[in-house]
N, C-alpha and C positions, 0 to 999 in steps of 0.2 A: 245599640249596638253601638260598635263602634267605628268611627268614619273619616275619611279624611279628612286631613286639617292642611290650608293651607299654607306653603311656606316652610312645611314642617322637613327639617334636613334626614337625610336617612344616615344610621350608623354606617351602613354597608352600601357605598354609589356603586352602582353597574358597571362606571366605564371607567373605575379602577382596577376592573377585573379585567380588561381586553389586553389582550399585543400589544405592543406600541405601534405595529404597522395600522392598526384601526383608529388610531388617535387621533391622526386625520381627517376623521369624517366625518363634516359638520352635523349632514342629517345623523347618523349613528349616534352621536354625543346626544342629538336633540332627544333622539329616540332613546333613548334609554334613562337621558336625567325625567322625562315625562312616565316613565316606570319607574323610577326612583320616587315620581310625587304621589304613586299608588300602592307603591308597596311599604313607605318609610312608616305609617300608623301598623301596616302586618308586622314589620320585622322588631319596631319598637314594643310592639305587646308581646309577640312572643319574649324579646329580650328578657321582659318583664313578668313574665307570667307567674314568676312565685310571689310576687306583691301584690299582683294581679286577686290569686287566690286567696293570700291573708285579708280578712276580713278588718284586720288594724288599718291596713297600708292600700285594699283595693280603693279605684276611682268611686266614687259615688255611684254612677251610672252601673257598673260592675256589681256593687253591693247587693243590689236588688234581684240579680241573676244565680249571688251565692246562694241569695237566702231562699230561693225555690233549688238550690242543691240540697240543701239540708233540711228542708221542708220545713220552714217557717214565714209566719207572715209577719213584714216589716212595715208598718204603715207609713207612709213616704212621707207622711204631714209631722212625724217625731223627728228629734232632733238626729242628727245624723251617728252624732256618739253612741245614742241607744239604740238606733239601726245596727251599729257596728258590735257593740253588745250582744244585741239580739243573735246577730249572726255568728257571732265568735263563739258560745255557749249551746247551739243549738244540740249537738249532739250528746254534750253533756246530761243538759236537759230529756232528752228523748229516754234515755237510758234511767232517768228519776220519773217519767211520766205518771200520771197514777196514784203519786204518792204526798202525802204532803208536804214535804221536803218539795218537790213536782209543782206542784200547786203554789206553794208561797214565792217559789221561783218567779214564774207567771206572774201573778202580780204585782210580786216587786218590779219585774221588767215592765209590766202593762203602766200600773200608778205609782211610779216612784217612791211609794213608800214602802216601810215592812209592815205585812200583814199577821194577823193572828188567827190561827187556824185552831177550832175545834171539829172534833170526830166523833162520832155516834159509834163509833166500832171497838172490836178491842180482841185481845188474845188471852188467851188463859191455860193452864194445863190441870191435870186433877187426877190424884189415884184410883179415885173413885167413880163408878157410875153414876148419872142423873146428876150432877153440878151443873147449876144454872149457867147460863151462857153470857159473856161480858156484853156491855154496851145495849146500843139499844136497839129495837127489832128490827127499825127500816132506816138505812144508810144515809145519813144527812151529813154534809158539811157545810159549817156556819165559821164564813169570812169575812173579820172584821176589821177595817182601817181607818186612820182619821188625816182628814186632809192636811197639808202642811197650811200653815198661814199662806196666801196668796197662791192656794193650789187648787184647782177644781179639777175633783175626777168625773170623767167621761164614765158615767152609770153602763149605759149600755154597751160600750167596746167592752168595758171588765166583763161583764155578764157574760157576753159572746164569751171572750177569751177564759172564762171561768169553764161554759158549756163545754169547749175543748179540751180541757185539761183534768175534770173528772170524769169518774168514768160514768158508762151510762146511765146504769141502773143506780147511780145516786145524785141525790138531790141537796140543793147547795140554796142557803141564805147568807146573802151581801151585804153587811150596814158597813155604810160610810157613815164614819162619826167626824162633825166639824168640830175645827181646833180646838174652839171653849170645851170641849167635852159632853156638848148632847149627843142624844141618840138617832136614828133614823136605819130604816133596812128596808127587804126586800128579800120574796122568796123564791123558787123556781119552783 
């Protein structure tokens, strides 16, 4: 949370609010100056509240608090611009959660690369009875992504993120391909 900053000037000095008769009181001047030192961070935060609530301009320590407001996890060890992007698009991503597009957004944010997603399900309509159902009997998603040169994807963190994004009854396979085109994968 915000704390006092030594030497921070107040935008609204209390001594300027006094009637002229009290301006000659030395004790009152010192007392109000001490209050100004305490109130300056509060008044400046309130004056800048719209900037604090915008993920693009919020102070770094306030960004984690905003992430809690929109129910996203923004790892502290990730770059600040990626954390800002995570918080900024959280509400829109919540609307797409559980969909292929929502999963792709989450993987893109976590891994920094574009995923290829294959689903086992499908939809169809028919005018006749006993039409075969589309898709596979077991719901499954395969997420395939390729590491960029010089990039290492944290598989454990990515699997945890995917596990929170796919519906509970849907299993998944994560395949992380090296930059040269080889294969690799793991299933849940």
